[in-house]
N, C-alpha and C positions, 0 to 999 in steps of 0.2 A: 638149648633143647628143651623147649616146652611141653609140658604133658599134653599131649593130642585127646580131642575126641576121642569119645569110645565108641566111634561110627565104624560099620563092619566096612575093611579093604576089599575091594578086587582086583586087585595087583599092586607090581613093585610102582611108584614114583619117586623121581628123583629130581632136584632142581639143583642147577649148579648155581652159584653165587660167585660169578667169574664177571670182570669185565669185558666187554663184545670187542673182538677184533673189528678195525674197519672195513668192513669188506661188504658183502650185500647189506644193505640196509631195508627198510620197509617200504613196499608199495610207495611210489610218489618220487623217490631220492635217485637221485642221478648218480651212474658209477661210476666209477674214479677212474680219471684220466690224465696222460702224461704230456706237459708241456712241449717236450721235444717232439713227439709223434707227430702233436697238432702243427708243431709248425714246419716240420720235415712234409706231412701230406700236402698241407697250404703253399708253401712254397713250391714244392717240386710240382704241383698241380697248377698253379699260375704260370710255371718255367712252359710246362707242356703245353698248357693252353696257349701260350703264347710261340710257341715254335710249332705248334700245328696251323697258326692263322700263316704265321709265317711262310710256311710248307704251302700251305692253298693258295697262298699269291704269287710264290716263288712256283709255283708251276700253272697257275694262268699266265704270267706272263711269259715261262717258257713256250708254253703252248700259242701265245699269241707272235715271239719273235720266231720259232721254229716256223712257223705257218706263212709268215712274211719272206724269211728268206727264201723259203722252197717255193714261192708264189712268185720271187724275185727270179730264180731258176727256172723255171717255166716259161717268163716272160723273155728272158735271155735266148734259151733254145728256141724259141719262136724267131726271135731276129735273125738269129743264124741260120736258120733254113730256108732264107729268100733264095740262094741259090737254088734250091730243089724247084722251086718257082720256074726257075729261068731255066732250066735243064727238061721242066715237062712242056715248056712251051716251045722247045726247041723238038722236043721228042711227038708232038703232037700229043691230043686228048687221051685218056685209055685207063684202067685199071688197075693202074700197075701197083707192084707188091716190092720194095727196094730190099734187095739182099743183105743183111748188116748178120755179125756175127757176135756171138754170145749175148744175146738176146736172154735176159732173165725174168721172174717175173715181177722184179720190182724194177725194172729197167723203164725208163719214159717210152709211153709210143705218143705219133705222130699222124697227122694225116692232113691231105692236102685235099680241099673241095671245091667246086665251085659255089655262084650264091643259092644254087638249088640246094646244094647240100650232100650231091652228088662226089662220092670219094673219086679222086682222080690218082693218088699216090698216098701209100701208106706202109707205115711199118709193121713186121711180121707181127708185134703184138697188139696192135689196133684191131677195132672190129671192121669189119667192111662196110658198115654204117656210119654215118657222119655222127661224131660225141654227142652234136647239135645242129638240128634242123630246126629250121633253114638256120644258120651261123650268124653270130651278133660276136661283137666284140667284147671282150671281159672275160673273168673268172664264172665258171660253171660247176656246180657239183654234182657228178653222175652218181650211180650206184656204184661203180666200182673205180672211178676217174677221177681226180679235179682237174679240171679242163682248164685252159689259156686260149681266147680264139683272139686272133691278128689277120686284120685286111692285110694283103701281099701289097707289093708295090703293085702288080700288076692288076688290072681291072680285071672283077668276076672271080677273084681268086682267093681263100682264106685257109690261114695254116693255124691248125688245132693241134695244141702239146696238151697231152693227159698223164698224169702221172699216176700211178697205184696208189689207191687209198689207205691200202693196207701197209705198205711202205710208208707213207705221211704219220699212220698210227702209229708205227713202229718208231720212228725215228723220234717222234715228238715222247713216246714213253720212256725211251733211252736218254731223252734228254733231262725228262721230267726225275728221271730216277738218280741220275748223276746230279740235278741240283740239288733234290729232298735226301736221297741217304746220309749225306753226311749230317746234317742237320739231326735226321733219326739217331743216328748212332752217336748221336753226341748228349743224348737221355740218359745212359747210364751216368755217363762221366759227372752231367749234371748232377745227378740224383747223390752219389759218393760224395761231391763236392760239396751241396748242400748238409748231407748228415755231416759231414766231417765239421762244417761252419757252426752248425748247431750247434753241436755237440760240444763244439771248443767255447762256445759263446756262454752254452749253459754250463758250464764247469765250476763257473764261479757260485752258480745259483747251487749246485749238486753239495757243493762243500758247506753253504751256510745250510742245507738241509740238513747234512750230516748231523751238523754241530747241535742247531734246534731240537733233531731228533735225542741227540745224546739228555737233552737238557730234561727235568723232570726225575721222578723216582727218587728222589733228597740230591738231585745233583742241578743246583738253581745258580752256578756259577755264570758270570757273561758269558758271550761270546767273543771269543778272541778278534783282535785285527786280524781282517783279512783281506786278500785283493780282490776288492768287490769294486764293479760300476757304480756310478751315484745314484741308481734307480734301485739296486741292492742293499748298499749302505743304509738308506733311510729304512729299511726293514731292518736291520741289522740293530740298529737303532732303537727301533721302538722295539724288539724282542727283549733288548738289555734294557729298557727303560720297566718293561712289563716282569721280566723275572725278578729286578730290584724290587718290586712294587710288592709282588708276591713274595719274596723272603721276609722281608718287613712284615707281609701281614701274617706269614706263619710264626716269624718270630713272637709276633703280638698274641697270638693264639695260643703257642705254645705257654708264652709268660702269664698269660691270664690263665689257663689252665693249670697250671702250677701253683699260682695265686690263691686261685678261687680253693684246690686244693687243701689248703694250711686253713685258709679262712671260714671255709664251713667246716671242714670236721675237726676243729679246736673244740667249738661252742658245741658242737655236737656230742663229741666226747665228753665235756665236761658236764653237760645235763643229764648225759649216761650216767655219769659217776655219781651224783647227787641224789638220782632218783634211786639208782641202788643202794645208795647209804643210807637214805632216808629208809628205805623198805628193810635195810637190816636194822636200824634206830627202832623200828616199829616192831620188829618181832623182838628185840632185846625186852621193849617197854611191856607187851603183853603177855608176856613169858607169866607162867604160874608163880615164879617167883616176884615179882613187882607187886609193890606197895605204894600207897598215896599218891594214888593217880585220880587225875580228874573223873567223876562218877561215868561221865557220858563215854569213857575211853575205856570202863574195864568189862566192858560184857564182850563174850567172845565174837557176837556179829556184829561189832564195829571194827575188832578189830581185822576179823575174815574180809570184812567189806575196804578197810584201807589196805590190805595186803590185795586183793583183786584189782583197784582202780592201779596202784605202783604197777604193777604188773602187766596191767591193760598198757601203761603209760611207759616203760622201758621196752613194750614188745612193740609199739608204733615209734618208739624211738630210736631201736634196732632198726627198723623197717625204714626211717626216715633218712639213717647211717646205709643202710645197703642203697637208696632208691641214689642218692648223692654221691655214692661211690661209683656206680654205674654213669651216672648223667656227666661227672667227670672224666670217667676213663672214654664215654662217647664223645665228650667235647676235645679228651687229647687225642682220640683216634680221626677224628674230621680234621684236627689243625695240623693233620701230619706226623705225627708221633711214630707212625711205620714206613717215613720214606727214607729213613736212612739206611745206608749200604756198608755195615757191616758185616765180617766174617766171623762167625761164632758156631760153639757147641749146641747144638738144639736139645740133647740128652739130659746133662746137670737142670736146665731148666725147666724139664718135662718132668723130672724125679723130684724136683724142688715145688714147683705146684702142685702134684701129688700128695708129697708129703703134707705139705700145708692143709689141703681138701680133705686128707681122707686119715684121721689121727684114729683109729680104731680102737677101743675096751681093751684091758689086757684079756678077757675071755674073748674079745670077738674076731672075726676076722678080716683081713683090708677090703674093702668094697671094688677099689681099683687094682685092676689085674692089668700090670703093663707086659708087653711082650716086645722085646725091640730085634728079635729076631739076631742075627750075626753082626747087629751092629753097635760097634762100643763107642764109636764116633759117630756123630752126625753132623756134620759141618752146610751151613747156610746161608744165604746172605740176606742182611735184614738189620733190624733192629732187635738188639736180647729185648729190652723192658717191655716193648711192643709185642714180641712174641710168648712174652709171660702175660702179659693180660688176655692175648687170642686165649693160648690152653688153660687160662684159669676158666673166663667166660664159658668155650666151651664144656670141659670138666665140670665147673659147678652145676650146669644145666644139668649133665649129664646124671649127676649122683642125686641133685635134688628132684626130678623129675624120674628117677629110676623107682619102678614098685620097691616096696619093704621086705631086705632080704636079699637082693639080689643087685648082681655086682656090676661092672662098667667093665669092658674089656677095652684096651687100648693096645694096638697093633701096629706093628712096620713093616712094609713090603715091598718090593721094587716092583716098578709098572712096566709093562712089557714096552716093544719099541715105539708100537702108536695105539694108542688106547683112548678110547672116549670117555670121559667123566659124566656125560649125562644121555640117556635114553628115553627120557619125556620132555617136558617142559626143562627151561632153562629162564633165570633172573639174574642178571648181571646187578652190580651194587648200586644201581642206581634205579632199582624197580623193574625195568622195562623187561621184555624177553629176548634171549638171547638163544644161540643155537651152541651145540656142544661142543666143547672143549677139546683140544688134541694136547697128549701130552706125549713128552719127547722118552727118550729111553734112557734119563739121565734122572728122572723122577722117581721119586718115593712118598708111598700112600701113607699117610698118619691115620687110623681109622679108629674112632669112639663109641661106640656100641653101647646102649642098653637093651631092657626087655621092655619100653613103653609099646603101649595099645598101639596099632599102625592109624596112619594117618589120613585122612581125607585129600586129594588132591590139590583141592582151594583154599585149605588150610596150608598145607604144606609151601603151595608157592607164595604164601605171605610170612610164613613165621620168621622170615629174618625183616623184617620191617620193625622200625621202635613202636614199643610197646603192644606190638600185637605179642596175644598169648591165646594158645589151646584151651582147652576144657580141664586143664588142670586144678586141683586143689590146692597145690604144695604154695608156696609161698615164692614171689617172683616179680622182676618190673617190667620183663618183655624188651629190656634192651640188649642182655647177653648175645643173643645171633648177630645182632645190628652194630656190636662192635667188633664183632670176631669179622663179620663180612667187610666192614669198613679198613680193619687193619690188615685183614686177607689180600683186598685190593693194592692197599700202597705197597704189599711185598711180594705183589705177582704171584699169589700163592690160592691157585684154585680153591673153591670149599663148595664142595656138594652136600645136598641132605637126600636121606632116601629114606623113603618110610612103604611098606615094612623095608627090615636090612634084605636086599638082594640074596633070593635062595630060602627064604623064609616068611613065615606068615604073620609076623609081627615084628616089634623092633624098631628103632631109630637109630642111625646112622649118621653122623657127621666124619666127611672125608678131605683130610687137607693135603693137596699135592703139591710137596715142596723139591724143588731142583737141587740136588746134594753137590758140592764141591767135590768132598772127598767122604770115604766112610771108612 
């Protein structure tokens, strides 16, 4: 909680230092898609396209066959009407109309004409003029009829048989529907079969996906043996190899951080102890009771100068010790010290850290004011040591950069069913801008507030980056919030910064959202 610049604030600003969920990305990135959906759509589309082509070909072939069969029927009827020509020759020429019963609009019509097209005999549903004038042998399409003309056995006579085109069209449509409807009706069944086959085929992939999703956050165990096809077994082997390498890398990082802590702390502590002993020795040498000392060291000026130099040396050694401590904490945080998933009570950790940081004098009141509400236990999932480092950095910054004489408020409060933790800009642990974080009803907010002046938005947005500080004159390395942000990200604990405090004109607030297991 670095001291902010004392520039005026125009409103409430908040940043959320929480990893962004993989949803909508920045411009230019593709939206997530499902392999099963793409396979179902692709296979179904190809099958439907092929069925559509088959349906068109079936319809065309059916139309051709129906036309050929009906034309054969016209030709057969014309051949059977040869007797009508004989009867007409016996009765003489005339414009006779045959008396036929049950004549329907779809019934065949016939005419017997001479070579000039004069109608000699016709059916009741045939026109009184020739279908084709003058008649010629063959098939002809008229406005209402499909006509077949055949010369009769007697000279100068022609037989004309016409079929209503409406009847032919209806017959063709019915035949096409009978041939095509089963194909079209099979499309829903084909779609269901494709969905079933795709889902059944992708079931091993879903199992592998679930196993890989469980990895991370401290679970680096290899993916167990699954009944996978050859294409997916290679992915499983590659993931297990990557997890093994990652486990070794994290173990090496943790070992380095632990060893570096001992190797760097010991010489700094020894150097600090020697400087403090030297200062104590000089203080005794240059006391009023000292005698027989070198002339150059007997003056008060030299004694004061030596003590000032030692004080400056001790101050710098202490500052170096703090920086080394923060760098080691940051190294441990980056190495994954917060990835473990143990269940522990956070309240004792909070009280222990508070007691270490806030040790008031006998006549002074404590600066840390902790209100745990009705919580007697605060069970969370994570690493206890990492949680201690997280709370220590946040509380230490709150105390260091709080105005003299002011206190730091620490509160626990439950969160409503759905609550957004960011109302302005937000930045995840990688430093990029993210959306607001939605918290479940099981979350509890741990807030730390001090009375610092409000921060401008630009400073607030970068405050959790390493070595970034405001205009505070208090000592600090600019690593506290960077360490806290890294550990909070590993523990899946949303961390947000607000300046000024919501509902106030000044102050600084850090909010940590823990998912409680029990309270």
